C-alpha positions in Angstrom: 0.0 0.0 0.0 2.8 2.5 -0.8 1.6 5.9 -2.1 3.7 8.3 -4.1 4.1 11.8 -2.8 1.7 14.5 -4.2 3.1 16.4 -7.2 4.3 19.3 -5.1 6.5 16.9 -3.1 4.9 17.8 0.2 2.0 16.2 2.0 -0.1 18.4 4.2 -3.3 18.0 6.1 -6.1 20.0 4.6 -9.4 21.1 6.2 -12.1 21.3 3.6 -15.2 23.4 4.2 -18.6 22.7 2.6 -20.3 24.8 1.4 -17.1 26.6 0.3 -18.1 30.2 1.1 -15.8 32.6 2.9 -16.4 33.3 5.7 -18.1 30.1 6.7 -21.3 30.7 8.8 -23.0 28.2 11.1 -26.4 28.4 9.6 -25.1 27.1 6.2 -24.9 23.6 7.8 -21.1 23.6 7.4 -19.4 20.2 7.1 -15.6 20.0 7.8 -13.5 17.3 6.2 -10.0 16.6 7.2 -7.8 15.2 4.4 -4.3 13.9 5.0 -2.3 10.7 5.2 -2.6 8.3 8.1 -5.4 6.0 9.3 -8.9 7.2 8.5 -10.7 7.8 11.7 -7.6 8.7 13.6 -8.2 12.4 13.2 -7.8 14.7 16.2 -10.0 17.8 16.1 -9.2 21.1 17.9 -11.8 23.8 18.7 -10.6 27.2 19.7 -7.1 25.8 20.2 -8.3 23.1 22.6 -8.1 19.4 21.9 -11.7 18.6 21.4 -12.2 15.2 19.8 -9.6 12.5 19.6 -9.5 9.5 17.1 -12.7 10.6 15.5 -14.1 10.4 11.9 -12.4 12.8 9.4 -15.7 14.5 8.6 -18.5 16.0 10.7 -21.2 18.7 10.6 -20.4 21.8 12.7 -22.9 22.7 15.4 -21.0 25.4 17.2 -19.2 28.5 16.0 -15.5 28.7 16.7 -12.1 28.1 15.2 -11.4 24.6 14.1 -8.4 22.6 12.9 -7.5 18.9 12.6 -4.5 16.8 13.1 -3.7 13.6 11.1 -0.9 11.2 11.9 1.7 11.5 9.1 0.8 15.0 7.8 0.2 17.0 11.0 -2.0 20.0 11.7 -4.2 21.7 9.2 -4.7 25.4 8.8 -7.3 27.0 11.0 -10.9 27.4 9.8 -13.3 29.9 11.5 -17.0 29.2 11.6 -19.0 32.3 12.5 -22.5 32.5 13.9 -23.5 35.8 12.4 -26.4 36.6 10.1 -24.9 39.9 8.9 -21.5 38.6 7.9 -22.4 37.4 4.4 -24.5 40.1 3.1 -21.9 42.4 1.6 -19.4 39.8 0.4 -22.2 37.7 -1.1 -23.6 40.6 -3.1 -20.1 41.6 -4.2 -19.5 38.1 -5.4 -22.8 37.8 -7.2 -22.6 41.1 -9.0 -18.9 40.8 -9.7 -18.2 44.3 -8.4 -14.5 43.5 -8.0 -14.1 41.7 -11.3 -11.9 39.3 -9.4 -12.7 35.6 -9.7 -10.0 34.9 -7.1 -12.7 35.8 -4.5 -14.5 32.6 -5.3 -11.5 30.4 -4.4 
């Protein structure tokens, strides 16, 4: 079961957010998925810098706002993802994205 390295030559742990809006808001039913090498189900989750869940599944639905990251054996800690619980937070960015006011598709990624 040997796997070659990724094309960049580095393996990192990635925290994927669904739906992929920025910033992520709680009422969007956000799902976090931790991707990295190591045993599936051996993910350690951190919430607000505290160890929160150990040896848990690599995917779950967020029910509390806060700052999350995950740790996988083999690739280490992911970047931090903040989930906000704020109705106002999306209004301006979402309108800007939809109307293309900035003319910058990089906002979508």
